[in-house]
Every structure is written in C-alpha cells, then in structure tokens.
N, C-alpha and C positions, 0 to 999 in steps of 0.2 A: 504494500500500500504506500505508494510514493507520497511524500509531503515536501513542502518547500516553504521557507519563511525568509523575508527580506525587508529592508527599510529603504524607502525612496524619499528624497527631499523634493517637495513641490516647488514651483517657481516662486511662490510667496514665502518660502523658507520653512514652512511647516514640514515636519517629518511624519511619515505614515508607515506603519508596519503592516505588511500584507502577509497573508498565509494562504496556502493551497494544500488541501488534504483530500486524497482519494480514499473514499470509504468503500464498503462492500457494494452498496447499491446506489451510490451518489458521489458527488464531488462537493466539498464544502470550502468556500473561499471567504476570507474576512479582510477588513481594513480597519485600522485604528489609528487615529491622529494622536501623536505623542501628547501626553498630558491630559487626554480626554478619556473619560470612562466609557463613552459610547463606542461600541464595536459594531460596525456595519457588517452584515453577513448575508450570504446567498447560498442556498442549497440547490444544486443542479442535479437533475436526474442522471443516472448512469449513461444514458444515451448520448450525453454531451461528450464531445471529444476532449482530449487533454488540452488545456489552455496554456498558452505561453504566459510569462510574467506580464508582458504588455497587454495581453487580452484580459488578464485578471484585473490589472489596474484600470483598464478601460471600463470594466463593469461597474466601477465605483466612481467614475468621472463626475457624474451629476452630483452625488452626495458630497464629494470632496471639494467641489467648486463653491459650495456654500460657506459662508464665514460664520 
C-alpha cells in the first residue's frame, strides 16, 4: 500500500503538507496548511488511477486559494 507525504510552499509563503495513501478499496489524499488545525481530505474510489504529486495538489487548489 504505497503512501507519500511532502511539504510545498505556496506562492504566498504558506507551507502545506500533502499526503497520499492507497488503501485497500480507495485512495485517501489530504492537505494541511502549516499552523492550521483544519485538514482538507478527499477519499477517491479505487477506480481512480494513481495520482502524481501535482495532481494531488491540484485537487486542493480551490481550498488553498482561500485566505
């Protein structure tokens, strides 16, 4: 069950921790802005193909663009 975790610095200087976990029947991805208790998460059905880091980050683009 592959998993991945990384930190990206946004253009405005905020740091975001992303994670990608392949589960038995699904894929679970998350994004958390540093210093924020809120964790954005998405559960994808197993039918979804493996996502690249760029694709994972893109899934959270709208939420992370909010201030």
